[in-house]
C-alpha positions as CSV (number, residue, x, y, z in Angstrom):
1,M,215.6,43.3,-4.3
2,P,213.1,42.5,-7.1
3,S,210.1,44.7,-7.7
4,P,207.4,44.4,-5.1
5,K,204.9,43.8,-7.9
6,R,206.3,40.3,-8.3
7,K,204.7,37.4,-6.5
8,I,205.7,37.2,-2.8
9,L,205.6,34.1,-0.6
10,T,205.7,34.8,3.1
11,A,207.1,32.5,5.8
12,A,206.3,33.5,9.4
13,C,207.5,32.0,12.7
14,A,205.0,30.5,15.0
15,C,204.5,33.6,17.1
16,G,204.6,36.0,14.1
17,R,207.6,38.1,15.2
18,V,209.8,37.0,12.3
19,E,209.0,36.9,8.6
20,F,210.8,36.0,5.4
21,E,209.7,36.9,1.9
22,G,210.4,35.0,-1.3
23,Y,210.1,37.0,-4.5
24,G,209.2,35.5,-7.9
25,A,209.0,31.9,-8.7
26,P,210.9,29.5,-6.4
27,I,213.6,27.3,-7.9
28,V,212.0,24.1,-6.6
29,S,209.7,22.9,-3.9
30,L,210.9,19.6,-2.4
31,V,211.0,17.3,0.6
32,C,214.4,16.0,1.8
33,Y,215.1,12.9,3.9
34,C,218.9,13.1,4.2
35,D,220.4,12.2,7.5
36,D,221.5,15.8,8.2
37,C,218.0,17.2,7.6
38,Q,216.5,14.5,9.9
39,E,219.1,15.2,12.6
40,A,218.6,19.0,12.4
41,A,214.9,18.6,12.6
42,R,215.2,16.4,15.7
43,Q,217.5,19.0,17.3
44,I,215.3,22.0,16.5
45,E,212.0,20.2,17.5
46,A,213.6,19.4,20.8
47,L,214.1,23.1,21.6
48,P,211.7,24.6,24.2
49,N,208.3,25.4,22.7
50,A,209.6,24.7,19.1
51,S,207.1,24.0,16.4
52,R,207.3,21.1,14.1
53,V,209.9,21.0,11.3
54,R,209.3,17.6,9.7
55,D,206.3,16.5,7.7
56,A,204.1,13.6,9.0
57,D,206.2,11.2,7.0
58,G,209.5,12.4,8.5
59,G,210.8,14.5,5.6
60,T,211.7,18.1,5.8
61,G,210.0,20.3,3.2
62,Y,211.8,23.2,1.6
63,I,211.0,25.9,-1.0
64,A,214.3,26.9,-2.6
65,Y,214.9,30.5,-3.8
66,R,217.8,32.3,-5.3
67,K,219.6,34.1,-2.5
68,D,218.8,37.4,-4.2
69,R,215.1,36.7,-4.0
70,V,214.7,35.9,-0.3
71,R,215.0,38.3,2.6
72,C,214.0,38.7,6.2
73,S,211.3,41.3,6.2
74,K,210.6,41.4,10.0
75,G,212.5,40.3,13.2
76,E,216.0,39.9,11.9
77,P,217.6,40.5,15.3
78,L,215.7,37.4,16.6
79,L,217.5,35.1,14.1
80,E,220.2,32.6,15.1
81,N,222.1,30.1,13.0
82,H,221.9,26.5,14.2
83,K,224.6,24.1,12.9
84,I,224.4,20.3,13.5
85,K,228.2,20.1,13.0
86,E,230.6,22.9,14.0
87,K,232.4,23.2,10.7
88,T,229.5,22.6,8.3
89,P,228.7,25.4,5.9
90,T,225.0,24.7,6.4
91,N,222.9,26.9,8.7
92,R,219.4,26.2,9.9
93,V,218.2,29.7,10.7
94,I,216.0,29.7,13.8
95,A,213.6,32.4,15.1
96,T,214.7,32.5,18.7
97,C,211.4,34.1,19.9
98,C,209.6,30.8,19.4
99,N,212.3,28.4,18.1
100,S,210.8,28.1,14.6
101,A,213.0,26.8,11.8
102,M,212.8,29.5,9.1
103,L,215.5,29.2,6.5
104,L,218.3,26.9,5.4
105,S,221.3,28.9,4.2
106,F,225.0,28.3,3.5
107,D,228.3,29.9,4.5
108,D,229.9,28.9,1.2
109,S,229.1,30.1,-2.3
110,K,225.8,28.3,-2.9
111,H,223.5,30.7,-4.6
112,W,220.2,29.6,-3.1
113,A,218.5,29.5,0.3
114,D,215.6,27.3,1.4
115,L,212.5,28.4,3.3
116,Y,211.0,25.8,5.5
117,R,207.6,24.7,4.0
118,T,206.1,24.4,7.5
119,R,206.5,28.2,8.0
120,V,204.5,29.1,4.9
121,Q,200.8,29.5,5.4
122,D,199.5,30.8,2.0
123,N,200.3,30.0,-1.6
124,V,202.5,27.1,-0.7
125,P,203.8,25.7,-4.0
126,P,203.1,21.9,-4.4
127,V,206.0,19.5,-3.7
128,E,207.8,18.7,-7.0
129,M,210.1,15.9,-5.8
130,R,211.3,14.0,-2.8
131,V,215.1,13.7,-2.5
132,C,217.6,11.6,-0.5
133,T,214.9,8.9,0.0
134,K,217.6,6.3,0.7
135,F,217.8,7.7,4.2
136,K,214.1,7.2,4.9
137,S,212.9,4.2,6.7
138,G,209.4,3.1,5.8
139,D,207.2,4.0,2.8
140,I,207.8,7.1,0.7
141,P,204.7,9.0,-0.4
142,K,204.0,8.3,-4.1
143,D,202.4,11.8,-4.8
144,V,205.6,12.9,-6.7
145,A,208.8,11.4,-7.9
146,G,211.2,10.2,-5.2
147,Y,215.0,9.9,-5.7
148,P,217.6,8.1,-3.6
149,G,220.0,11.1,-3.9
150,Y,219.9,14.4,-5.7
151,P,218.5,13.9,-9.2
152,F,219.7,15.6,-12.4
153,K,216.4,17.4,-12.5
154,F,217.2,19.1,-9.1
155,I,220.8,20.0,-10.1
156,A,219.5,21.3,-13.5
157,K,217.0,23.6,-11.7
158,L,219.8,25.0,-9.4
159,M,222.1,25.5,-12.4
160,A,219.4,27.3,-14.4
161,A,218.8,29.6,-11.4
162,R,222.6,30.3,-11.2
163,I,222.8,31.2,-14.9
164,A,219.8,33.5,-14.6
165,M,221.5,35.3,-11.7
166,L,224.7,35.7,-13.8
167,F,222.7,37.3,-16.6
168,G,220.6,39.5,-14.2
169,R,217.3,37.8,-14.9
């Protein structure tokens, strides 16, 4: 794990029994409107006493970190994976104590994990982009660039993070 002297971002569940920490600068901070994120948010928000997952405009906000820079620092036994499709490699990690969506992770070789923006109270990085806007009905906020799919800028940030991991940076 990176040095504790590095900037730490903390994401906590609604009742405070589960926490994740992100170390160093995130890869990207974004809002996704894809059909899977919308369906997962609907399912999670329908759980008993669940807190909100989606932003007011219907998008799901994430802060992406390299896998080696995010960890559960409190309450790991309370975590459970939620899959919207049985065979998908995508996990929405839920804090079962209060049904808070905490993290989006993957079973395959993806090198990043996404903290849910709604779980971060302090030092929330600003949204850099809105992705998969072709799935959104209605207006898209104009505060940052919106893209109908995954833009090259997003893919380039993920690739740069992967390369940095390979070189131990």
